[in-house]
C-alpha positions as CSV (number, residue, x, y, z in Angstrom):
1,M,0.1,0.1,0.1
2,G,1.5,3.4,-1.1
3,I,1.8,6.2,1.3
4,W,-1.0,8.4,-0.3
5,Q,-3.6,5.5,0.4
6,W,-2.3,4.9,3.6
7,I,-3.1,8.5,4.5
8,V,-6.7,8.4,2.6
9,D,-7.5,5.3,4.8
10,T,-6.3,7.1,8.1
11,L,-8.4,10.0,7.1
12,R,-11.3,7.6,6.6
13,S,-10.6,5.8,9.9
14,Y,-10.0,9.2,12.0
15,P,-12.2,11.7,10.7
16,E,-11.0,14.2,13.2
17,L,-7.7,14.3,11.5
18,A,-9.5,15.2,8.5
19,I,-11.4,18.1,10.1
20,F,-8.0,19.4,11.5
21,L,-6.4,19.0,8.0
22,A,-9.1,21.3,6.4
23,L,-8.5,23.6,9.3
24,A,-4.8,23.7,8.7
25,V,-5.2,24.2,4.9
26,G,-8.0,26.9,5.3
27,F,-6.3,29.1,7.8
28,W,-3.1,28.9,5.5
29,I,-4.8,29.9,2.3
30,G,-7.4,32.0,3.7
31,P,-5.3,35.0,4.6
32,K,-3.5,35.0,1.4
33,K,-4.4,37.8,-1.1
34,L,-4.7,37.7,-4.5
35,A,-5.2,40.7,-6.5
36,G,-6.2,42.4,-3.2
37,F,-8.6,39.8,-2.0
38,S,-8.5,36.9,0.2
39,L,-10.6,34.2,0.6
40,G,-11.1,34.7,4.3
41,N,-10.5,31.4,6.8
42,V,-14.1,30.3,6.7
43,T,-14.5,30.3,2.8
44,A,-11.1,28.5,2.7
45,T,-11.7,26.1,5.0
46,L,-15.1,25.0,3.4
47,L,-13.3,24.6,-0.1
48,A,-10.4,22.7,1.6
49,A,-13.1,20.6,3.4
50,V,-15.0,19.7,0.3
51,A,-11.7,18.6,-1.5
52,I,-11.1,16.4,1.3
53,G,-14.5,15.3,1.4
54,Q,-14.0,13.6,-2.1
55,F,-12.3,10.8,-0.5
56,G,-15.6,9.7,1.1
57,I,-15.0,10.3,4.7
58,A,-17.8,10.2,7.3
59,V,-17.8,12.4,10.2
60,P,-20.1,11.7,13.2
61,G,-23.2,14.0,13.7
62,P,-22.6,15.3,17.4
63,I,-19.3,16.8,16.5
64,K,-20.6,19.2,14.0
65,S,-23.4,20.3,16.3
66,T,-21.4,20.4,19.7
67,F,-18.9,22.8,18.1
68,F,-21.8,24.7,16.4
69,L,-23.5,25.4,19.7
70,L,-19.8,26.6,21.1
71,F,-19.9,29.0,18.4
72,L,-23.3,30.3,18.4
73,F,-22.9,30.9,22.3
74,A,-19.7,32.8,21.7
75,V,-21.5,34.9,19.2
76,G,-24.3,35.8,21.6
77,Y,-22.0,36.7,24.6
78,G,-20.1,38.8,22.4
79,V,-22.9,41.0,21.1
80,G,-25.0,40.5,24.2
81,P,-24.1,43.8,26.0
82,Q,-24.8,46.2,22.7
83,F,-28.2,44.2,21.8
84,F,-30.0,44.7,25.3
85,R,-28.3,47.7,26.6
86,G,-26.4,49.8,24.1
87,L,-28.6,52.3,23.1
88,G,-27.1,55.7,22.3
89,K,-29.0,58.8,21.0
90,E,-29.5,57.3,17.7
91,G,-30.1,54.0,19.0
92,P,-34.0,53.7,18.3
93,K,-33.4,55.1,14.8
94,Q,-30.7,52.6,14.1
95,I,-32.9,49.8,15.4
96,L,-35.6,50.5,13.2
97,F,-33.4,50.8,10.1
98,S,-31.8,47.7,10.9
99,V,-34.8,45.5,11.2
100,I,-36.2,47.2,7.8
101,V,-33.0,46.3,6.1
102,L,-32.6,42.8,7.6
103,A,-36.1,42.1,6.5
104,L,-34.9,42.8,2.8
105,C,-31.9,40.8,3.6
106,L,-34.3,37.6,4.2
107,L,-36.8,38.6,1.5
108,V,-34.3,39.6,-1.5
109,P,-32.7,36.2,-1.4
110,L,-36.2,34.4,-0.9
111,V,-37.3,35.9,-3.8
112,C,-34.4,35.2,-6.0
113,A,-34.5,31.6,-4.8
114,R,-38.1,31.2,-6.0
115,M,-37.6,33.0,-9.5
116,A,-34.4,30.8,-9.9
117,G,-36.4,27.8,-9.2
118,L,-33.9,26.8,-6.6
119,D,-34.8,24.0,-4.2
120,L,-34.3,24.6,-0.2
121,G,-30.9,23.5,-0.1
122,Y,-29.6,25.6,-2.8
123,A,-31.9,28.5,-1.4
124,V,-30.5,28.5,2.0
125,G,-26.9,28.3,0.6
126,L,-27.9,31.3,-1.4
127,Y,-29.1,33.3,1.7
128,A,-26.0,32.5,3.8
129,G,-23.8,33.3,1.1
130,S,-25.1,36.5,-0.3
131,Q,-25.5,38.0,3.3
132,T,-22.3,36.5,4.3
133,I,-24.0,34.9,7.6
134,S,-22.2,31.7,7.9
135,A,-24.0,30.7,11.3
136,S,-27.5,30.9,9.4
137,I,-26.2,27.4,7.9
138,G,-26.4,25.5,11.3
139,V,-29.7,26.9,12.2
140,A,-31.3,26.4,8.7
141,S,-30.0,22.7,8.8
142,D,-31.6,22.2,12.2
143,Q,-34.8,23.2,11.0
144,I,-34.7,20.9,7.7
145,T,-34.1,17.7,9.9
146,R,-37.6,18.8,11.8
147,L,-39.5,18.8,8.8
148,G,-40.4,15.2,8.8
149,L,-38.8,14.8,5.0
150,S,-37.3,11.3,4.1
151,A,-33.5,10.7,5.2
152,E,-32.6,10.9,1.6
153,Q,-34.4,14.2,0.9
154,A,-33.0,15.9,3.9
155,K,-29.6,14.8,3.0
156,A,-30.0,16.0,-0.5
157,Y,-31.1,19.5,0.8
158,L,-28.4,19.7,3.6
159,D,-25.5,18.7,1.0
160,A,-26.9,21.5,-1.4
161,I,-26.3,24.3,1.2
162,P,-22.6,24.4,1.1
163,I,-22.6,24.6,-2.5
164,G,-24.7,27.7,-2.6
165,Y,-23.0,29.0,0.2
166,A,-19.6,28.7,-1.5
167,V,-20.9,29.9,-4.8
168,T,-22.3,33.2,-3.6
169,Y,-20.2,34.1,-0.6
170,I,-17.0,35.5,-2.4
171,F,-19.2,38.2,-4.1
172,G,-21.2,38.5,-0.8
173,T,-18.0,39.7,0.8
174,I,-16.3,41.4,-2.3
175,G,-19.4,42.9,-3.7
176,S,-20.7,44.2,-0.2
177,A,-17.5,46.2,0.3
178,I,-17.5,47.4,-3.3
179,V,-21.2,48.6,-3.0
180,L,-20.9,50.3,0.5
181,A,-17.3,51.8,-0.3
182,Q,-17.2,52.5,-3.5
183,I,-20.8,52.6,-5.3
184,G,-22.7,54.0,-2.3
185,P,-21.2,57.5,-1.8
186,K,-21.3,58.1,-5.6
187,L,-24.9,56.8,-5.5
188,I,-25.9,59.6,-2.9
189,G,-23.4,62.3,-4.3
190,V,-21.2,62.2,-1.0
191,D,-17.4,62.8,-1.0
192,L,-16.7,60.3,1.7
193,P,-13.4,61.7,3.0
194,A,-14.8,65.2,3.5
195,A,-18.1,64.2,4.9
196,C,-16.2,62.2,7.8
197,A,-13.5,64.9,8.2
198,E,-16.7,67.5,8.6
199,Y,-18.5,65.0,11.1
200,E,-15.0,64.9,13.1
201,K,-15.1,68.6,13.5
202,Q,-18.8,68.5,14.8
203,M,-17.6,65.5,17.2
204,G,-14.8,67.9,18.4
205,G,-11.9,66.6,16.4
206,G,-9.0,68.4,15.3
207,Q,-7.9,70.4,18.3
208,V,-4.9,68.8,19.6
209,G,-4.2,70.0,23.3
210,Q,-7.3,72.6,23.0
211,D,-10.0,71.4,25.5
212,A,-9.6,68.2,24.5
213,G,-11.0,66.1,27.1
214,V,-9.7,62.5,27.1
215,F,-9.5,62.3,23.2
216,S,-6.2,63.9,22.5
217,A,-4.2,63.1,25.6
218,Y,-3.9,59.5,24.6
219,R,-1.2,60.1,22.2
220,Q,2.4,60.8,23.4
221,V,1.7,61.1,26.9
222,E,4.6,62.0,29.3
223,V,5.5,62.7,32.8
224,R,7.9,65.4,33.3
225,A,9.3,67.1,36.5
226,Y,9.3,70.9,37.0
227,R,10.4,73.0,39.6
228,I,7.8,76.0,40.6
229,D,8.9,79.4,41.6
230,A,6.7,82.2,42.7
231,S,6.7,84.2,39.5
232,S,5.3,81.3,37.6
233,G,1.5,82.3,38.5
234,L,1.2,78.3,39.3
235,T,1.2,78.9,43.2
236,G,-1.5,79.8,45.8
237,K,-4.4,77.9,43.8
238,P,-5.7,74.5,43.3
239,V,-3.9,72.5,40.8
240,R,-7.2,71.9,39.0
241,E,-7.2,75.4,38.0
242,I,-3.7,76.2,37.1
243,F,-4.1,74.7,33.4
244,P,-8.1,75.2,32.8
245,G,-9.3,73.3,29.8
246,L,-6.4,71.0,29.3
247,R,-5.5,67.4,30.2
248,I,-2.5,68.4,32.2
249,F,-2.6,66.8,35.7
250,V,0.1,67.5,38.7
251,E,0.8,63.9,40.0
252,R,3.1,64.2,42.7
253,I,4.9,67.1,44.5
254,R,8.3,67.1,46.2
255,R,8.4,69.3,49.1
256,G,11.7,69.4,51.1
257,D,12.2,66.0,51.9
258,R,8.5,64.7,51.5
259,I,6.9,63.6,48.1
260,I,3.3,64.1,48.3
261,D,0.5,62.4,46.1
262,A,-1.5,65.1,44.7
263,D,-5.1,65.7,44.2
264,A,-7.0,68.2,42.4
265,D,-7.3,70.5,45.7
266,S,-3.6,70.4,46.2
267,V,-1.8,73.8,46.0
268,L,1.7,74.5,44.8
269,E,4.2,76.5,46.8
270,P,7.5,78.3,45.6
271,G,10.4,75.6,45.7
272,D,8.0,72.5,45.0
273,V,9.4,70.3,42.4
274,V,6.4,68.8,40.5
275,S,5.7,66.0,38.4
276,F,3.0,67.0,35.5
277,S,1.5,64.7,33.3
278,G,0.0,65.2,29.8
279,P,0.2,65.2,25.9
280,R,4.2,66.1,25.2
281,A,3.1,69.2,22.9
282,A,1.0,70.3,25.9
283,L,3.8,70.1,28.4
284,V,6.3,71.7,26.0
285,E,3.8,74.7,25.3
286,Q,2.2,75.4,28.5
287,V,4.2,74.1,31.3
288,E,7.8,74.9,30.1
289,A,6.8,78.5,29.1
290,V,6.4,79.1,32.8
291,V,8.3,76.8,34.8
292,P,11.9,75.1,34.2
293,E,12.2,71.3,33.5
294,V,14.5,69.5,36.1
295,E,15.9,65.9,36.5
296,D,14.0,64.2,39.5
297,R,14.1,60.3,39.0
298,G,12.8,59.6,42.4
299,L,9.6,62.0,41.9
300,L,9.1,60.3,38.2
301,E,9.1,56.8,39.6
302,F,5.6,55.7,40.4
303,P,3.4,53.0,39.2
304,V,1.3,53.2,36.0
305,T,-1.1,51.1,34.8
306,M,-2.9,50.4,31.5
307,V,-6.1,48.6,31.7
308,D,-9.1,47.5,29.5
309,V,-12.3,48.7,31.4
310,F,-15.6,47.3,30.7
311,I,-18.2,49.5,30.9
312,R,-21.1,48.8,33.0
313,S,-22.0,52.0,34.7
314,K,-25.1,53.6,34.5
315,A,-23.7,56.8,35.4
316,V,-21.6,57.2,32.2
317,N,-23.8,55.4,29.9
318,G,-24.9,57.7,27.0
319,K,-22.3,60.3,28.1
320,T,-19.7,61.9,25.6
321,L,-16.0,61.6,26.6
322,R,-16.0,65.3,26.9
323,E,-18.6,64.8,29.7
324,I,-16.8,62.0,31.2
325,A,-13.5,64.0,31.1
326,D,-14.8,66.5,33.4
327,L,-15.8,63.9,36.2
328,P,-13.4,64.1,39.0
329,E,-12.4,60.4,38.8
330,T,-11.2,60.8,35.4
331,R,-8.4,63.0,36.6
332,G,-5.0,61.9,35.2
333,I,-6.7,59.3,33.0
334,Y,-5.6,59.0,29.3
335,L,-7.9,57.1,27.0
336,R,-5.8,54.9,24.5
337,K,-8.7,53.2,22.4
338,I,-12.5,52.2,22.5
339,T,-13.9,49.1,21.4
340,R,-17.5,48.3,20.6
341,S,-18.7,45.1,19.5
342,M,-15.2,43.9,18.8
343,V,-14.4,46.9,16.5
344,E,-12.2,50.1,17.1
345,I,-14.2,53.1,17.2
346,P,-12.7,56.5,17.0
347,V,-11.8,58.6,20.3
348,L,-13.3,62.2,19.9
349,P,-14.6,64.6,22.4
350,E,-18.5,63.8,21.5
351,T,-18.1,60.3,21.1
352,E,-21.0,58.5,23.4
353,I,-19.9,55.7,25.6
354,L,-22.0,53.0,25.9
355,R,-22.7,50.2,28.3
356,G,-20.7,47.1,26.9
357,D,-17.8,49.3,25.3
358,I,-14.4,48.5,26.3
359,L,-12.1,51.5,27.1
360,T,-8.5,51.1,27.3
361,I,-7.1,53.6,29.8
362,A,-3.7,54.4,31.0
363,G,-2.8,56.6,34.3
364,S,-1.2,56.2,37.7
365,T,-2.2,53.1,39.5
366,Q,-4.2,55.4,42.0
367,H,-6.0,57.3,39.1
368,V,-6.9,54.1,37.3
369,N,-8.4,52.5,40.3
370,A,-10.4,55.5,40.8
371,A,-11.6,55.4,37.2
372,V,-12.4,52.0,37.4
373,G,-14.7,52.7,40.2
374,L,-16.5,55.1,38.2
375,L,-17.0,53.2,34.8
376,G,-17.5,49.8,35.6
377,H,-15.2,46.4,35.8
378,A,-11.3,46.2,35.0
379,D,-11.2,43.6,32.6
380,R,-7.6,42.4,33.4
381,P,-6.0,39.4,31.8
382,V,-7.0,36.0,33.2
383,E,-6.1,32.5,32.3
384,S,-9.3,31.0,33.4
385,T,-12.8,30.7,31.6
386,D,-15.8,30.2,33.7
387,L,-16.7,26.8,31.9
388,A,-19.4,25.9,34.2
389,V,-21.6,28.8,33.6
390,V,-20.6,28.4,29.8
391,S,-21.5,24.7,29.7
392,A,-25.0,25.4,31.9
393,G,-25.8,28.2,29.7
394,I,-25.5,26.1,26.6
395,V,-27.7,23.3,28.4
396,I,-30.4,25.6,29.4
397,G,-30.6,27.5,26.0
398,G,-30.4,24.2,23.8
399,L,-33.3,22.8,26.3
400,I,-35.3,26.0,25.4
401,G,-34.6,25.7,21.9
402,A,-35.6,22.2,21.6
403,L,-39.5,23.2,22.5
404,T,-41.5,22.8,19.4
405,Y,-44.7,24.4,18.5
406,M,-46.9,23.1,15.6
407,A,-48.1,25.4,12.9
408,G,-50.2,24.0,10.1
409,G,-48.2,20.6,10.5
410,V,-45.0,22.4,10.2
411,P,-43.0,22.3,13.2
412,I,-41.4,25.6,14.4
413,S,-38.7,26.0,17.2
414,L,-35.9,28.1,17.9
415,S,-33.7,24.8,17.6
416,T,-30.7,23.9,20.0
417,S,-28.7,26.5,17.7
418,G,-31.1,29.4,18.3
419,G,-31.2,28.5,22.2
420,A,-27.5,28.6,22.3
421,L,-27.4,31.9,20.9
422,L,-30.1,33.1,23.2
423,A,-28.2,32.0,26.1
424,G,-25.2,33.7,25.0
425,L,-27.1,36.9,24.4
426,V,-28.5,36.7,28.1
427,L,-25.2,36.0,29.7
428,G,-23.4,38.5,27.8
429,Y,-25.7,41.0,28.7
430,L,-25.6,39.8,32.6
431,R,-21.9,40.5,32.4
432,T,-22.7,44.3,32.4
433,V,-24.6,43.9,35.6
434,H,-22.3,41.3,37.2
435,P,-19.1,41.6,35.7
436,T,-17.3,38.6,37.4
437,F,-20.2,36.2,36.6
438,G,-19.4,33.9,33.8
439,N,-16.0,35.5,32.8
440,I,-14.7,34.4,29.5
441,P,-11.5,36.0,28.5
442,G,-11.2,37.9,25.2
443,P,-8.6,35.2,23.7
444,S,-11.1,32.4,25.0
445,L,-14.0,34.3,23.4
446,W,-12.1,34.4,20.1
447,L,-11.1,30.6,20.1
448,M,-14.7,29.7,20.7
449,N,-16.0,31.8,18.0
450,T,-13.3,30.8,15.6
451,L,-12.7,27.2,16.3
452,G,-16.5,26.5,16.7
453,L,-17.7,28.0,13.3
454,N,-14.8,26.5,11.4
455,V,-14.9,22.9,12.7
456,F,-18.6,23.3,11.9
457,I,-17.9,24.3,8.4
458,A,-15.2,21.9,7.8
459,I,-17.7,19.1,8.5
460,V,-20.3,20.4,6.5
461,G,-17.7,20.7,3.6
462,I,-16.6,17.1,4.3
463,S,-19.8,15.7,4.3
464,A,-21.1,17.3,1.0
465,G,-17.6,16.9,-0.7
466,P,-19.0,13.9,-2.9
467,G,-21.6,15.7,-4.6
468,F,-20.2,19.1,-4.4
469,V,-18.6,19.2,-8.2
470,S,-21.8,17.7,-9.9
471,G,-24.0,20.2,-8.0
472,L,-21.8,23.3,-8.8
473,Q,-21.8,22.0,-12.6
474,Q,-25.8,21.9,-12.2
475,V,-26.1,25.5,-10.8
476,G,-23.2,27.4,-10.5
477,L,-23.4,30.2,-13.0
478,S,-26.9,30.9,-12.6
479,L,-26.5,30.9,-8.8
480,F,-23.7,33.0,-8.9
481,L,-25.7,35.6,-10.8
482,W,-28.8,35.7,-8.4
483,G,-26.3,35.7,-5.5
484,M,-25.0,39.0,-6.9
485,V,-28.6,40.4,-7.1
486,A,-29.3,39.0,-3.5
487,T,-26.3,40.9,-2.1
488,T,-26.7,44.0,-4.0
489,I,-30.2,45.0,-4.0
490,P,-30.6,45.1,0.0
491,L,-27.5,47.2,0.5
492,V,-28.5,49.8,-2.4
493,V,-31.9,50.3,-0.8
494,A,-30.4,50.6,2.5
495,V,-27.6,53.5,1.4
496,L,-30.8,55.3,0.0
497,L,-33.2,54.7,2.7
498,G,-30.6,55.6,5.5
499,H,-29.9,58.8,3.6
500,Y,-33.2,60.1,2.3
501,V,-35.5,58.6,5.0
502,F,-33.5,58.3,8.2
503,K,-31.3,61.2,7.4
504,F,-28.2,59.3,8.7
505,H,-25.1,61.6,8.4
506,P,-23.0,60.1,5.6
507,A,-20.0,59.8,7.8
508,I,-21.7,57.0,9.9
509,L,-24.5,55.8,7.4
510,F,-22.1,53.3,5.6
511,G,-20.7,51.9,9.2
512,V,-24.5,51.5,9.9
513,C,-25.2,49.5,6.7
514,A,-21.9,47.3,7.3
515,G,-23.0,46.6,10.6
516,V,-26.7,45.4,9.5
517,R,-24.7,42.9,7.3
518,T,-22.3,42.3,9.9
519,T,-19.5,42.5,7.4
520,T,-16.4,43.6,9.1
521,A,-14.4,43.5,5.8
522,A,-16.5,46.1,4.1
523,L,-16.2,48.4,7.1
524,G,-12.4,48.0,6.7
525,M,-12.9,49.1,3.1
526,I,-15.2,51.8,4.0
527,Q,-12.7,53.4,6.5
528,E,-9.7,52.8,4.2
529,A,-11.9,54.9,1.3
530,A,-13.0,57.5,4.1
531,R,-9.4,57.9,5.5
532,S,-11.0,57.9,8.9
533,K,-12.3,55.5,11.5
534,V,-15.5,57.8,12.2
535,P,-17.7,55.3,10.0
536,A,-17.3,52.8,12.8
537,L,-19.4,54.7,15.1
538,G,-22.5,53.6,13.2
539,Y,-21.4,49.8,13.4
540,G,-22.0,48.6,16.9
541,M,-26.0,48.4,17.4
542,P,-26.8,47.2,13.8
543,Y,-23.9,44.6,14.2
544,A,-25.7,43.3,17.2
545,I,-28.9,43.0,15.8
546,G,-27.9,41.8,12.4
547,N,-25.6,39.1,13.8
548,T,-28.7,37.8,16.0
549,L,-31.7,38.1,13.3
550,L,-29.5,37.0,10.2
551,T,-28.5,33.8,12.2
552,I,-32.0,33.3,13.2
553,F,-33.4,33.9,9.7
554,G,-31.7,30.7,8.5
555,M,-34.7,29.0,10.1
556,V,-37.2,31.6,9.0
557,I,-36.2,30.8,5.4
558,V,-36.6,27.2,5.6
559,L,-40.2,27.3,7.2
560,M,-41.2,30.1,4.5
561,L,-39.8,27.8,1.7
562,A,-41.5,24.6,3.3
563,G,-44.8,26.2,3.9
564,A,-44.9,27.4,0.3
565,S,-44.2,24.0,-1.5
């Protein structure tokens, strides 16, 4: 027996090795770019799995569903805080817009599938690929198995799904980015870079060192020592009054042989040596203009902390950075980054902070601890995941999802997949209330999300492998063209609707549209075209809603097509 035959026989005997082979090939090919475009890990893993599946490898069913439940729970946990509580000033408007666009994202593929004469499996694949929502495959597959079809018919539908998905996903990704980043601005006659620059000014941007709140001080922050003299004008009044409107803080004071930790009410005296923190430009232009810099290593050596803070406080929810910067607890705090729904958003004075956001802040340990007490929970690096809560959540969610309601002879249920998603949403939200409950560190959440989805996709591809080529030959070109239609129409309507009806500012409109369609790749291209991170301000809430509803719509499209047949 040759080495090649031995490998094939081994993969057939140990299908888990075939799964990891698909992952290895997919994650190697996925990030590689050809003509500026990469397949992405999910699509590359699917294609690798289809190729491996040509050898007739059978994978036990429970493996697929187990990893898919893990993935959906992670998705829900990640977007839960924004889904339930992340309402800013434009939140209700964004929710209504998202629901309307998402309805189009369901109905347009459905109509395309009916006009193309596609069967249930190809229709689901068309929906999942054109809307780039891989999670819907599992939810739809669960519902297909509940329709009471013969085993042969159900398998035929299930094997058709990855074909439809693979054919339509590539344009679903590329086309979405092109429509939103290139065609969309021209469609409404907007210069996107200029619109973002204008919006940034409205949000208080472009004033380095001038009344900047926390927004500009996050860059090139330094701590320097200066000697105070009587002619400086800095003595005899509280330190909070000596540089009004600037993020310049007195950290410590050397007075004689003593070193004093300063607060906002400290008063400087002639002869003091003081450590000031602030943006380098502000220290040079403002402080050095009135007092000389000196070397005092002992004064400058104090503990400094940088930490991610999970926002859970009602006191700051909906407040702008400018408002938060004026609070006593943020004295000496410098903001490095804001992350919302796993996407970094711009740091501007008028940026609203919402529960569930993650703020990366830096400052002296004393000041950071005070700020954390105001803002929420310090999301410090930990090595353990609360697997008891994760597992119990999936079980309880799965049990709820397994409940079935018969309507006109058609079984309707969330399915165990939908139940796991719901459990993740609830536990993700509960974390904003009790941040130490059900803790999942960021790297663990990423692993659950990425590994869960890609193992599921690998098994789907391996199982569909034997019939993939013949199915592709049968519907390939037609399916690709209908996929283009299903991808493009909802996005074009979304741009027009958002601009003319909902009156979103063009700077955030395209971020909102990308969020509804959960296409991070398109958001990146939009930001590149805009030469700004401002579009990300519209991404968070629509993303949370889109990720949830687009997944559940996998079940809905099966029920609609099954009921119509």
